[in-house]
C-alpha positions, 0 to 999 in steps of 0.5 A: 064259886071259884072253884068251879069257875069253868062250869060258870063261865060255860053257863054264861056263854049262851046268855052272852050270846042271846043278850048281845043279838037283843042288844044289837037288835035294839042299837040297830033299831035306833038307827033305822029311821036315819039309815037303812043299811047302817042298822042292817049293818049294826045288827050283822056286826053285833050279832057276828060279835056276840057270837064270837065272844060267846065261842070264846068264853065257852072255850076259855070254860073248856080249857079250864076244865081239862087244865084241871083234869090234866093236872089231876091226872098228873098228881095220881101219877105222881103219887103212884110212881113215888110209892 
């Protein structure tokens, strides 16, 4: 599980986005009977925050993936240069 953490992070990103949208709609609907503008604000901010957080999570997975590739290439260069 920890050897391929970048794949897990990148695959969890869309799930986080969809779950965040569903939660923000649910919470916004609960405030709908009290104040219409507050419920729309909750939904809009919730969708925006879930989108940004899923992008951050996916980007972090990409950083881990590229760091592993760079580390592997540097190790290959080191082995090739010393022989």
